[in-house]
C-alpha positions in Angstrom: 0.0 0.0 0.0 2.8 2.5 1.0 6.4 1.7 0.4 9.4 3.9 0.8 12.8 2.7 -0.4 15.9 4.8 0.6 13.9 8.0 0.3 15.6 11.4 0.8 14.0 14.9 0.6 15.5 18.3 0.4 13.8 21.7 0.2 15.3 24.5 -1.8 15.3 27.7 0.1 15.1 31.2 -1.3 18.4 32.3 -2.5 19.9 28.8 -2.9 21.2 28.1 -6.4 20.6 24.3 -6.2 19.3 21.5 -4.0 22.9 20.4 -3.3 23.4 23.1 -0.6 20.0 22.5 1.0 19.7 20.4 4.2 18.1 16.9 4.1 14.7 16.9 5.9 14.1 13.2 5.2 17.1 11.0 5.2 17.5 7.5 3.7 14.0 6.3 4.9 12.7 2.9 4.1 9.5 1.2 5.4 6.3 -0.6 4.3 2.7 -0.2 5.4 0.5 -3.0 4.2 -3.0 -2.5 2.9 -5.4 -1.9 5.8 -2.5 -1.1 8.2 -2.5 1.6 10.8 0.6 3.6 11.8 1.2 6.3 14.3 3.8 8.9 13.1 5.6 10.3 16.1 8.7 12.4 16.9 9.6 15.8 18.2 8.8 19.1 16.3 11.1 19.4 13.3 11.6 15.6 13.1 10.1 15.5 9.6 6.6 14.2 10.2 4.8 16.8 8.0 7.4 16.4 5.3 6.9 12.6 5.3 3.1 13.1 4.9 3.6 15.5 2.0 5.6 12.8 0.2 2.7 10.4 0.8 0.1 12.7 -0.8 2.4 13.8 -3.6 2.7 17.4 -2.5 6.5 16.8 -2.6 8.7 14.5 -4.6 11.8 12.8 -3.2 15.3 14.0 -4.0 16.3 10.4 -4.1 14.7 7.0 -3.6 11.5 5.3 -4.6 7.9 5.7 -3.3 5.1 3.4 -4.1 1.5 4.4 -3.3 -1.6 2.3 -3.8 0.4 0.0 -6.1 1.7 2.9 -8.2 5.3 4.1 -8.6 4.8 7.7 -7.6 7.8 8.9 -9.7 6.3 7.7 -12.9 2.8 9.1 -12.8 1.7 11.9 -15.0 0.1 15.1 -13.6 -3.4 13.7 -14.5 -2.6 10.3 -13.0 -1.3 12.0 -9.8 -4.6 13.9 -9.6 -6.6 10.7 -9.9 -4.4 9.0 -7.3 -4.9 11.9 -4.8 -8.7 11.3 -5.0 -8.1 7.9 -3.3 -6.1 9.6 -0.5 -7.8 11.5 2.3 -5.7 14.2 4.0 -6.3 16.1 7.3 -4.1 19.1 7.2 -2.8 20.9 10.3 -4.1 24.2 9.0 -7.5 22.7 8.0 -7.4 24.2 4.4 -11.2 24.7 4.3 -12.6 26.8 1.5 -13.8 30.0 3.1 -16.6 30.7 0.7 -18.2 27.3 1.2 -20.4 26.1 4.0 -19.5 23.3 6.3 -21.8 21.0 4.3 -20.3 22.0 1.0 -16.7 21.7 2.3 -17.4 18.1 3.3 -19.3 17.4 0.1 -16.6 18.6 -2.2 -14.6 15.3 -2.6 -17.8 13.4 -3.4 -18.8 16.0 -5.9 -15.4 15.9 -7.6 -15.8 12.1 -7.8 -19.3 12.8 -9.4 -21.3 10.9 -6.8 -25.0 11.1 -7.0 -26.3 14.1 -5.1 -28.7 11.9 -3.0 -25.7 9.8 -1.8 -23.7 13.0 -1.1 -26.6 14.4 1.0 -27.0 11.2 3.0 -23.2 10.6 3.6 -22.4 14.2 4.4 -25.4 14.7 6.7 -24.6 11.5 8.6 -20.9 12.3 9.0 -21.6 15.9 10.2 -24.0 14.4 12.7 -21.3 12.0 13.9 -18.8 14.8 14.5 -21.4 16.8 16.4 -22.0 19.5 13.8 -25.4 18.7 12.4 -26.7 22.1 13.6 -24.0 24.0 11.7 -24.3 22.7 8.1 -24.7 26.2 6.7 -21.9 27.9 8.7 -18.8 29.2 6.9 -15.4 28.3 8.3 -14.9 31.8 9.8 -18.1 31.3 11.8 -16.7 28.1 13.5 -14.3 27.6 16.3 -10.9 26.0 15.6 -12.1 22.7 17.0 -15.2 22.8 14.8 -13.1 23.6 11.8 -10.9 20.6 12.6 -13.9 18.3 12.7 -15.0 19.6 9.3 -11.6 19.0 7.9 -11.6 15.4 9.2 -15.1 14.8 7.9 -14.0 16.1 4.5 -11.0 13.7 4.5 -13.0 10.6 5.3 -16.3 11.2 3.5 -15.2 9.5 0.3 -13.9 6.5 2.2 -10.4 6.8 0.9 -8.0 3.9 0.5 -5.3 5.8 2.3 -6.0 8.4 5.1 -3.2 10.7 6.2 -3.8 12.9 9.3 -1.5 15.6 10.6 -2.3 16.2 14.3 -6.0 15.6 13.7 -7.0 16.0 17.4 -4.7 18.9 18.2 -7.6 21.4 18.7 -10.1 19.0 20.2 -11.0 18.3 23.8 -10.5 14.7 25.1 -14.0 13.6 24.5 -14.0 14.8 20.8 -10.6 13.4 20.3 -11.8 10.0 21.4 -14.9 10.2 19.2 -12.8 11.1 16.2 -10.4 8.3 16.9 -13.3 5.9 16.9 -14.2 7.2 13.4 -10.6 6.8 12.2 -10.1 3.3 13.7 -13.6 2.3 12.3 -12.5 3.3 8.8 -9.3 1.4 9.4 -11.3 -1.7 10.4 -13.2 -1.5 7.1 -9.9 -1.6 5.2 -8.6 2.0 4.9 -4.9 2.3 5.5 -4.2 5.0 8.0 -1.2 7.2 9.1 -1.7 9.6 11.9 0.9 12.1 13.0 0.6 13.2 16.6 2.5 14.6 19.6 -0.2 13.1 21.9 1.5 10.1 23.4 -1.5 9.5 25.7 -3.7 9.0 22.6 -1.1 6.6 21.2 -1.2 4.6 24.4 -5.0 4.4 24.4 -5.0 3.1 20.8 -2.0 0.8 20.5 -0.6 0.4 16.9 2.8 0.2 15.3 4.7 3.5 15.2 7.0 5.2 12.7 9.1 7.3 15.1 11.2 10.0 13.5 14.2 12.1 14.7 16.0 14.7 12.7 14.6 13.3 9.4 15.5 9.7 10.1 13.3 6.7 11.0 14.6 5.6 14.4 11.8 3.1 15.1 9.4 1.1 12.9 7.0 -1.1 14.9 
């Protein structure tokens, strides 16, 4: 499902003539996540967790090494094929990335509409999911009318509504209280139980202890523990 083989990543900073002088943010990383697997992604701030997730959803491309996603060699896909591949990947961003001109309902419905699902199915799935995350009374609210925790729940609902084959979540419970965090973990683990492969980046080690699963533990861009 997800395979990294000797993957390195550099970012070119403003003013640098080439990647050669840039620091490595991901260093010689190799691991496999099987279909239907669950992995916690842990490590201190700056360890490379967000950069690793960007590689997994094709927002960045490795400087060296090979990445395989959903049975596809990520280095060989065309722009159109990459766009189609991303439709099978649900992403929960740390900064939410909700569209400000759309309501909560329409933000969540967007992936299904892009996939050209029937509007009746869209309405049923979106309404049920927003009820599950406790926002059934705020379907028409714009993101600026919602709290940070509410926006985070909308972002999670949008990521999972299309039942992706791969779900990537960057600190998905960071703005939630303990009760809401547990409720959303039930949603995520429920999807995993139905076959979705899941990677969750978190600093919340108490959450990791309550939901035991193998960990990809990073330090300074290197994988220091896999399992």
